[in-house]
Every structure is written in C-alpha cells, then in structure tokens.
C-alpha positions as CSV (number, residue, x, y, z in Angstrom):
1,M,7.8,-26.3,-40.6
2,R,10.7,-24.3,-41.8
3,S,13.7,-23.9,-39.6
4,I,14.3,-20.7,-37.6
5,A,17.4,-20.1,-39.7
6,G,15.3,-20.2,-42.8
7,Q,12.8,-17.7,-41.4
8,L,15.6,-15.4,-40.4
9,E,16.9,-15.5,-44.0
10,D,13.5,-14.2,-45.3
11,M,13.2,-11.5,-42.5
12,A,16.7,-10.3,-43.3
13,A,15.8,-10.1,-47.0
14,L,12.7,-8.1,-46.2
15,A,14.7,-5.7,-44.1
16,T,17.2,-5.0,-47.0
17,I,14.3,-4.3,-49.4
18,V,12.1,-2.0,-47.2
19,I,14.5,0.8,-46.5
20,P,15.8,1.5,-50.1
21,Q,12.3,1.0,-51.6
22,S,10.7,3.4,-49.0
23,M,13.2,6.2,-49.8
24,A,12.9,5.7,-53.6
25,Y,9.1,5.6,-53.7
26,A,8.9,8.8,-51.7
27,L,10.5,10.6,-54.6
28,L,7.6,9.3,-56.8
29,A,5.2,11.0,-54.4
30,G,7.2,14.3,-54.7
31,L,8.3,14.1,-51.0
32,P,11.7,13.9,-49.3
33,P,12.9,10.3,-48.7
34,V,12.3,10.5,-45.0
35,Y,8.5,10.4,-45.6
36,G,9.0,7.0,-47.3
37,L,10.7,5.8,-44.1
38,Y,7.9,7.2,-42.0
39,T,5.3,5.4,-44.1
40,S,7.0,2.1,-43.4
41,T,6.5,2.4,-39.6
42,V,3.1,3.5,-38.2
43,P,0.9,2.1,-41.1
44,V,2.7,-1.2,-40.8
45,L,2.0,-1.4,-37.1
46,V,-1.7,-0.4,-37.5
47,Y,-2.2,-3.1,-40.2
48,A,-0.6,-5.7,-37.9
49,I,-3.5,-5.0,-35.5
50,F,-6.4,-4.7,-37.8
51,G,-5.5,-6.7,-41.0
52,S,-6.5,-10.2,-41.9
53,C,-3.6,-11.4,-44.0
54,R,-0.5,-12.5,-42.1
55,H,1.7,-12.5,-45.2
56,M,0.9,-8.9,-46.2
57,S,3.7,-6.3,-46.3
58,I,2.1,-2.8,-46.1
59,G,3.9,0.5,-46.8
60,T,5.1,2.5,-49.8
61,F,4.2,1.3,-53.3
62,A,5.4,2.7,-56.6
63,L,2.0,3.0,-58.3
64,T,0.1,4.6,-55.4
65,S,3.1,6.9,-54.7
66,M,3.0,8.1,-58.2
67,L,-0.8,8.6,-58.2
68,L,-0.4,10.7,-55.0
69,G,2.4,12.7,-56.5
70,Q,0.4,13.5,-59.7
71,A,-2.7,14.5,-57.7
72,V,-0.8,16.8,-55.3
73,T,1.2,18.3,-58.1
74,H,-2.0,19.2,-60.0
75,Y,-3.5,20.5,-56.8
76,M,-0.4,22.7,-56.1
77,S,-0.5,24.2,-59.6
78,T,-3.7,26.0,-58.6
79,H,-2.3,27.0,-55.2
80,S,0.8,29.0,-55.9
81,H,3.3,29.9,-53.2
82,A,6.2,32.4,-54.0
83,D,8.4,31.1,-51.1
84,S,9.9,27.7,-52.0
85,S,10.1,26.6,-48.3
86,I,6.4,27.5,-47.9
87,K,5.6,25.7,-51.1
88,A,7.4,22.5,-49.9
89,D,5.6,22.6,-46.6
90,A,2.2,23.1,-48.3
91,Y,3.0,20.2,-50.7
92,A,3.7,17.9,-47.8
93,H,0.5,18.9,-46.0
94,A,-1.5,18.4,-49.1
95,A,0.0,14.9,-49.5
96,L,-0.9,14.1,-45.9
97,R,-4.4,15.5,-46.4
98,L,-4.9,13.4,-49.5
99,S,-3.7,10.3,-47.6
100,L,-6.1,11.0,-44.8
101,L,-9.0,11.4,-47.3
102,T,-8.0,8.1,-49.1
103,G,-8.0,6.3,-45.7
104,L,-11.4,7.7,-44.9
105,F,-12.8,6.5,-48.2
106,Q,-11.4,3.0,-47.6
107,L,-12.6,2.9,-44.0
108,T,-16.1,4.0,-45.0
109,M,-16.3,1.5,-47.8
110,G,-15.2,-1.2,-45.4
111,L,-17.8,-0.3,-42.8
112,L,-20.4,-0.3,-45.5
113,R,-19.2,-3.7,-46.7
114,V,-18.7,-2.7,-50.3
115,G,-15.3,-4.4,-50.7
116,R,-16.8,-7.1,-53.0
117,V,-18.4,-4.5,-55.2
118,T,-15.2,-2.6,-55.6
119,S,-13.4,-5.8,-56.6
120,L,-16.0,-6.5,-59.2
121,L,-15.7,-3.0,-60.7
122,M,-11.9,-3.4,-60.9
123,P,-11.2,-7.0,-62.1
124,D,-7.7,-8.3,-62.8
125,A,-7.7,-7.3,-66.4
126,L,-8.4,-3.7,-65.5
127,I,-5.7,-3.6,-62.8
128,S,-3.2,-5.3,-65.1
129,G,-3.8,-2.8,-67.9
130,F,-3.8,0.1,-65.5
131,T,-0.5,-0.8,-63.7
132,T,1.2,-1.5,-67.1
133,G,0.3,1.9,-68.4
134,A,1.2,3.6,-65.1
135,A,4.6,2.0,-65.2
136,F,5.5,4.3,-68.1
137,Y,4.6,7.3,-66.0
138,I,6.7,6.0,-63.1
139,A,9.7,5.5,-65.3
140,T,9.3,8.8,-67.1
141,S,9.1,10.7,-63.8
142,Q,12.6,9.5,-62.9
143,V,14.3,10.3,-66.3
144,P,15.2,13.9,-65.1
145,N,16.8,12.6,-61.9
146,L,18.6,9.9,-63.9
147,F,19.9,12.3,-66.5
148,G,20.5,15.3,-64.2
149,F,18.2,17.9,-65.7
150,S,14.7,19.3,-65.0
151,V,11.8,19.3,-67.4
152,T,8.3,20.7,-67.4
153,R,5.9,17.9,-66.7
154,S,2.5,18.0,-68.4
155,N,-0.7,16.8,-66.9
156,G,-4.0,15.9,-68.5
157,P,-4.7,14.2,-71.8
158,G,-1.5,13.6,-73.7
159,G,0.6,14.6,-70.7
160,L,3.0,11.6,-71.1
161,L,3.7,12.4,-74.7
162,F,4.3,16.1,-74.0
163,T,6.6,15.2,-71.1
164,W,8.6,12.9,-73.4
165,M,8.8,15.7,-76.0
166,S,10.2,18.0,-73.3
167,I,12.7,15.3,-72.3
168,L,13.9,14.8,-75.8
169,L,14.3,18.6,-76.3
170,N,16.4,18.7,-73.1
171,L,18.7,15.8,-73.8
172,G,21.5,18.2,-74.7
173,R,21.5,19.4,-71.0
174,T,22.3,15.9,-69.7
175,H,24.7,16.0,-66.8
176,L,27.1,13.2,-67.7
177,P,28.5,12.5,-64.2
178,T,24.9,12.0,-62.9
179,L,23.9,9.8,-65.8
180,L,27.1,7.7,-65.5
181,L,26.5,7.1,-61.8
182,G,22.9,6.2,-62.4
183,V,23.6,3.8,-65.2
184,S,26.4,2.2,-63.2
185,A,24.0,1.7,-60.3
186,M,21.5,0.0,-62.6
187,V,24.2,-2.3,-64.1
188,A,25.4,-3.2,-60.6
189,I,21.9,-4.0,-59.3
190,L,21.3,-6.2,-62.4
191,L,24.6,-8.0,-61.9
192,L,24.0,-8.6,-58.2
193,G,20.5,-9.9,-59.1
194,R,22.0,-12.4,-61.5
195,L,24.6,-13.5,-58.9
196,E,21.7,-14.1,-56.4
197,R,19.9,-16.2,-59.0
198,W,23.0,-18.2,-59.6
199,R,23.4,-18.8,-55.8
200,L,19.8,-20.0,-55.5
201,K,20.2,-22.3,-58.5
202,R,23.4,-23.8,-57.0
203,R,21.7,-24.2,-53.6
204,T,18.8,-26.0,-55.3
205,T,21.2,-28.3,-57.0
206,I,22.9,-29.2,-53.7
207,A,19.4,-29.8,-52.2
208,R,18.5,-32.2,-55.0
209,A,21.7,-34.1,-54.4
210,G,20.5,-34.9,-50.9
211,L,22.9,-32.6,-49.1
212,H,20.5,-29.9,-48.0
213,E,16.8,-30.3,-47.6
214,D,16.9,-34.1,-46.8
215,T,19.7,-33.6,-44.2
216,P,18.7,-32.6,-40.6
217,L,20.0,-29.2,-39.5
218,L,22.7,-29.9,-36.9
219,D,24.0,-27.4,-34.5
220,T,27.8,-27.6,-35.1
221,P,29.4,-25.5,-37.8
222,A,31.6,-28.5,-38.8
223,T,28.5,-30.7,-39.4
224,M,26.8,-27.9,-41.4
225,R,29.9,-27.6,-43.6
226,S,30.2,-31.3,-44.1
227,T,26.5,-31.6,-45.2
228,G,26.5,-28.4,-47.2
229,R,23.8,-27.0,-44.9
230,F,24.6,-23.3,-44.8
231,M,22.2,-20.5,-44.0
232,H,21.4,-18.8,-47.3
233,I,21.8,-15.0,-46.7
234,P,20.3,-13.4,-49.8
235,V,22.4,-10.8,-51.7
236,P,20.9,-7.4,-50.8
237,D,21.5,-6.0,-54.2
238,V,19.8,-2.6,-53.9
239,L,21.1,-2.0,-50.4
240,L,24.7,-2.9,-51.4
241,V,24.5,-0.6,-54.4
242,I,23.1,2.3,-52.3
243,A,25.8,1.7,-49.7
244,G,28.5,1.7,-52.4
245,A,27.2,4.9,-54.0
246,I,27.1,6.6,-50.6
247,L,30.7,5.5,-49.9
248,V,32.0,6.6,-53.3
249,T,30.2,9.9,-53.2
250,S,31.5,10.7,-49.7
251,L,35.1,9.7,-50.3
252,L,35.4,11.4,-53.7
253,H,33.1,14.4,-52.8
254,L,31.1,13.8,-56.0
255,D,28.4,16.2,-54.9
256,Q,30.8,19.0,-54.6
257,R,33.3,18.3,-57.4
258,Y,30.7,17.2,-60.0
259,A,27.5,18.8,-58.7
260,I,25.7,15.4,-58.3
261,A,22.4,15.9,-56.5
262,V,22.2,14.0,-53.2
263,V,19.5,13.3,-50.7
264,G,21.0,15.7,-48.1
265,D,20.1,15.9,-44.4
266,I,17.4,13.4,-43.2
267,P,15.8,14.2,-39.9
268,S,16.5,11.6,-37.3
269,G,14.0,10.4,-34.6
270,L,10.5,8.9,-34.6
271,P,7.9,10.1,-37.0
272,P,6.6,13.4,-35.7
273,F,3.0,13.9,-34.7
274,L,1.2,16.6,-36.7
275,V,-2.3,17.5,-37.9
276,P,-2.4,18.1,-41.7
277,H,-3.3,21.7,-42.5
278,G,-6.6,22.5,-44.2
279,L,-8.8,19.8,-42.8
280,T,-11.5,22.3,-41.9
281,N,-11.3,24.3,-45.2
282,W,-13.6,22.9,-47.9
283,S,-11.6,24.7,-50.6
284,E,-8.6,22.6,-49.5
285,I,-10.5,19.4,-49.4
286,Q,-12.8,19.5,-52.5
287,P,-10.1,19.3,-55.2
288,L,-8.6,16.2,-53.6
289,L,-11.8,14.2,-53.2
290,W,-11.9,12.5,-56.7
291,P,-8.2,11.5,-56.7
292,A,-8.6,10.3,-53.1
293,F,-11.5,8.1,-54.1
294,M,-9.7,6.6,-57.1
295,I,-6.5,5.9,-55.2
296,A,-8.6,4.4,-52.4
297,C,-10.2,1.9,-54.9
298,I,-7.0,1.1,-56.7
299,G,-5.0,0.7,-53.5
300,Y,-7.6,-1.6,-52.1
301,V,-7.9,-3.8,-55.2
302,L,-4.1,-4.1,-55.3
303,T,-4.0,-5.0,-51.6
304,I,-6.8,-7.5,-51.6
305,S,-5.4,-9.3,-54.7
306,I,-2.2,-9.9,-52.8
307,A,-4.1,-11.0,-49.7
308,K,-6.2,-13.5,-51.6
309,T,-3.1,-14.9,-53.4
310,F,-1.3,-15.8,-50.1
311,S,-4.4,-16.8,-48.2
312,T,-5.2,-19.3,-50.9
313,K,-1.6,-20.6,-51.0
314,F,-1.4,-21.0,-47.2
315,A,-5.0,-22.2,-46.7
316,Y,-6.6,-19.5,-44.5
317,S,-9.3,-16.9,-45.1
318,V,-9.1,-13.1,-45.4
319,S,-12.0,-10.6,-45.2
320,E,-12.3,-8.1,-48.1
321,D,-14.1,-5.6,-45.8
322,R,-11.6,-6.1,-43.0
323,E,-8.8,-5.4,-45.4
324,L,-10.5,-2.2,-46.5
325,I,-10.8,-1.1,-42.8
326,A,-7.2,-2.1,-42.1
327,I,-5.5,-0.2,-44.9
328,G,-7.9,2.7,-44.3
329,L,-7.0,3.0,-40.7
330,S,-3.3,2.6,-41.7
331,S,-3.5,5.7,-43.9
332,I,-5.6,7.6,-41.4
333,C,-3.4,7.0,-38.5
334,G,-0.3,7.4,-40.6
335,A,-1.4,10.9,-41.9
336,F,-1.0,12.2,-38.3
337,F,2.6,10.9,-38.1
338,S,3.9,12.3,-41.4
339,C,3.2,9.1,-43.3
340,Y,1.6,9.2,-46.7
341,L,-0.9,6.7,-48.0
342,S,0.0,3.0,-47.7
343,C,-0.7,0.0,-49.8
344,G,0.2,-3.7,-50.0
345,S,3.5,-4.5,-51.8
346,L,3.7,-7.8,-53.8
347,T,7.5,-7.8,-53.8
348,R,7.9,-7.4,-50.1
349,S,4.9,-9.8,-49.4
350,V,6.6,-12.5,-51.5
351,V,9.7,-12.2,-49.3
352,L,7.6,-12.2,-46.1
353,S,5.7,-15.3,-47.3
354,G,9.0,-17.2,-47.4
355,A,9.0,-17.1,-43.6
356,N,5.4,-18.4,-43.5
357,P,4.6,-16.4,-40.4
358,K,1.8,-17.7,-38.2
359,T,0.9,-14.1,-37.0
360,K,1.2,-10.6,-38.4
361,V,3.9,-9.8,-35.9
362,A,6.5,-10.9,-38.5
363,G,5.4,-8.0,-40.8
364,A,5.7,-5.5,-38.0
365,I,9.4,-6.4,-37.5
366,S,10.2,-4.5,-40.7
367,A,8.6,-1.4,-39.1
368,V,10.9,-1.9,-36.1
369,T,13.9,-2.1,-38.4
370,V,12.9,1.2,-40.1
371,L,12.4,2.9,-36.7
372,L,15.9,1.8,-35.7
373,T,17.2,3.3,-38.9
374,L,15.4,6.6,-38.2
375,G,16.8,6.7,-34.8
376,L,20.4,5.7,-35.4
377,F,21.4,5.7,-39.1
378,T,19.8,8.6,-41.0
379,R,23.1,10.5,-41.2
380,L,24.5,7.7,-43.3
381,F,22.1,8.6,-46.2
382,H,23.2,12.2,-46.5
383,S,25.4,11.5,-49.5
384,L,23.0,9.2,-51.3
385,P,22.8,10.4,-54.9
386,L,19.2,11.0,-56.2
387,T,20.2,9.3,-59.5
388,V,20.8,6.0,-57.7
389,L,17.3,6.2,-56.2
390,A,16.0,6.9,-59.7
391,A,17.8,3.8,-61.0
392,V,16.1,1.7,-58.3
393,I,12.7,3.0,-59.3
394,V,13.3,2.5,-63.1
395,L,14.4,-1.1,-62.5
396,A,11.3,-1.7,-60.3
397,C,9.1,-0.8,-63.3
398,R,10.3,-3.9,-65.2
399,S,7.9,-6.2,-63.4
400,L,5.0,-3.8,-64.2
401,I,5.9,-3.4,-67.9
402,S,6.4,-7.1,-68.2
403,Q,2.6,-7.4,-67.9
404,L,2.4,-6.4,-71.5
405,A,2.6,-10.2,-72.1
406,A,-0.7,-10.5,-70.4
407,A,-2.4,-8.9,-73.4
408,R,-1.4,-11.7,-75.6
409,R,-2.6,-14.4,-73.2
410,L,-5.9,-12.6,-72.8
411,W,-6.4,-12.3,-76.6
412,T,-6.0,-16.1,-76.7
413,H,-8.2,-17.1,-73.7
414,D,-10.6,-14.3,-72.9
415,R,-11.4,-11.6,-75.5
416,S,-13.7,-9.7,-73.1
417,A,-10.9,-9.3,-70.6
418,W,-8.5,-8.4,-73.4
419,R,-10.8,-5.5,-74.5
420,I,-10.9,-4.3,-70.9
421,W,-7.1,-4.5,-70.6
422,T,-6.5,-2.8,-73.9
423,A,-9.0,0.0,-73.3
424,T,-7.5,0.7,-69.8
425,F,-3.9,0.6,-70.9
426,L,-4.4,2.9,-73.9
427,A,-6.5,5.3,-72.0
428,V,-3.9,5.5,-69.2
429,L,-1.1,5.9,-71.7
430,F,-2.6,8.5,-74.1
431,L,-5.1,10.3,-71.8
432,D,-4.3,10.4,-68.1
433,V,-3.9,8.0,-65.2
434,Q,-7.1,8.9,-63.5
435,L,-9.0,9.2,-66.7
436,G,-7.6,5.8,-67.7
437,A,-9.1,4.2,-64.5
438,A,-12.5,5.8,-65.3
439,V,-12.3,4.4,-68.9
440,G,-11.4,1.0,-67.5
441,I,-14.4,0.9,-65.2
442,G,-16.6,2.1,-68.1
443,A,-15.2,-0.8,-70.2
444,V,-16.0,-3.3,-67.4
445,L,-19.6,-2.1,-67.2
446,L,-20.0,-2.1,-71.0
447,E,-18.6,-5.7,-71.3
448,R,-20.9,-6.9,-68.6
449,G,-23.9,-5.2,-70.1
450,I,-23.1,-6.8,-73.5
451,S,-22.6,-10.2,-71.8
452,R,-26.1,-10.0,-70.2
453,L,-27.7,-8.9,-73.5
454,R,-26.2,-12.0,-75.2
455,G,-27.8,-14.0,-72.5
C-alpha cells in the first residue's frame, strides 16, 4: 500500500490540474471560464455517488467542450439576438439545455442497457480517428485568442479549411503583445514539464540505488534527509504559468497598456441553481437533439474506455450501463447548477490513479477544492490573459494529435481497423465533426458486414 504522503502527492497534483483545465476548456464551449469551474463541482459529486470506477475523474474535457461549443454556435446562428447581453444569456441557456438533453440520452441508454451496443458501434479505431481529427478543430478554435484577432468561423463541410483561410487572411491583424505573451506561456509550460520529467528521473535513480523505495518512511525530517526520502511534490506547470501571467499582467497593467484581453470578473460563490430556458418549447429542443445524441455516445465511449483501463489495471469490475447512468445523471443534475456536460478525463484520471483510492471519495476531493476556489479565490483570476488559457488548450492537443502514429500501427496489424480510423479521421477533418462521427459508424457497420460475408 502506498504511503499517505504518496497519496497526498497525487491529490495535490490533481488539484493543480483541475482548476486551469476547467477554465480553459470552458472557452472551447464558448462559455465564460466560471462555467468550467462549476462543471468541476456538482457533476463530480454526483458521479462519486452513482459511478462504478473509483479512479475516474469526471468534469470538463476538451473534445466534448468543443462539440458542445460547435453545436450551440450553429444553433445560435439560427436564433439571432440584437442585444449582446441577451445573446450571451441565450447561449449559456442553450448550452445548459444541450447538456441536459445529453444527460437524458445517456440515462435512457443506461436504463435500457445498451451500453455494450454503443461501445460496439464506436470501437477504439473510430474514437482514435475521431479525437485526432477533432484535435485540429480544438487547436484552430484557439488561434484567434492566441494571436489576438477575431475571425469568421465556418461550419459544415469544409468548415475547418475555410476557417484556416480566414486565419491566414487576418494574420496581418496579429496583436503582437498578445501573441508574445501566449507563446511565452507555452514555452514556460514546456520547460516546466521538462523540469518535472528530470525530477522524476532523478527520483527513480535514487530509488534504484536503494535510498528511496526500499527504505522505510521514518517520521523525523533528519532521517528522511539522510535516506533521500522526500515527499515528491509535482511541479504544477500550468498553474505556475497562470499565476505568473496574472501577476505580470496585474503589476504591469498589460490589459490597459497593451489591450491584452483578460478573463475579467468571475462571480464568486457556489454554483447557482437555475432551470435552463426553453425546456417546454419544442422549437428550442428539436435542433439540439442530434448533437445531444452524438455527444452522449462519444462522451460515454470516452468515459467507459478510461473506466475499463483502470478497472483492469487495479483488478475490479465496472458496469457499462452504470457508467452511462452515472455520467447521465452528472450532466442532468449539473445542468440545473450552471454546469455544462461532463465526461471522463484521461489526464486527470491518470493522476488520480496514482493515489490508488479505495473509494470514489478521493475524486470528490477535487470538487471540494474547486468549491473553495469559487468561494474564496475567484478575484485572483480577474487579470488572467485569455491568450494564456489558449496556450494551455493548444498544448493539451498534443496528446490527441500524437495519435496519428496509431494509423501506422493499425496499417501493420489490423487493416480493417485502419480503414475505420482513416475514414473517420478524414471525414472529421474535411467534412465536419458530427458528420465525421456518422461516417465512422458507417465504416464500422460496413467493415463488419464485409467480415461476415467473408465468413
């Protein structure tokens, strides 16, 4: 069993990841950062009650945040509002309405016990191709924030290409102070990440020398120093860079002197209870049904793949249908507390698994951390530059884009899976995210049909 000190290390690492990721991913959903913080509270607590995976970290996720943002943006394009404040409020309620519908789809599928069927329709090859293609949309959506100008985003077939054309045509409008700050943040995060890897490597070397893992943990600091047994506090790279950016912006008044866009005021206090508008109006519901269903399926497959990974590693069982019910209830309950749809996060779950918790209470601790932040520290984020959050998102896409290597492995070992991966990836990239998912499912059905014909 790991020491209490070791478990505290991993819980501290999780706390430093949740807050900056939550704020950054809310931007992908087209919502103010505070909605990301809200989403890391109520849904996490609900999952702790109903979920079956004790290593799961529920909350905001880049892919589902982007899918929600795209769907609501398309919906809002057909529901114009002249007043910007009314439009912002309508957008938020549409996002919460879509989150509620997504949760209802997941809850219904869980009660009908179709979790296994959903997993079969969306195998690993489809999800890998889909997430790799979607990573380009995620990174593209943050280029304007990183470069300090606005562009017209195109939806539908070829939308990504048209958006990049708009970006290239507007490069002359780049706001250099914004770009410089964003690039500096990216470099700082990468350097701190390299420092953390060096520290871990050094710690491993000490352990192999018999000065760490083979030595009992004693209570006195002197004994700990003599044996080399120090608590390893991970470098909170993203949180440190965000804190530094806030400090520099506040001291030098970068938002006023150089017109660098900042987060601004973040409401303090617990997530407010509200009922999303338009729940009884079919015209407000019908346009969101298809994207809600697609996001429900994708969010579930992503979540159950994480759950199965850790349940296998730590030798316990998870229920596919119970996971559907748990994440469905998380999104349903969260929608009434200003939380948008939630999903499992692999990055945060990996950190949580380091503590090897025996119950799901450990995951709920991150929700308590965010609640304390909402109650006491929201004023500290007023001067956080949006370009720094954009840098966090762009760097987060590296792990998704790195899955391009999966295509080569599939070509060598499984041509059928390679065809599914390629069809999904190209459809997402050149058509549209939702159309790409539909093409991927079609490719799965086609491959299985061909396989049965071949006998």
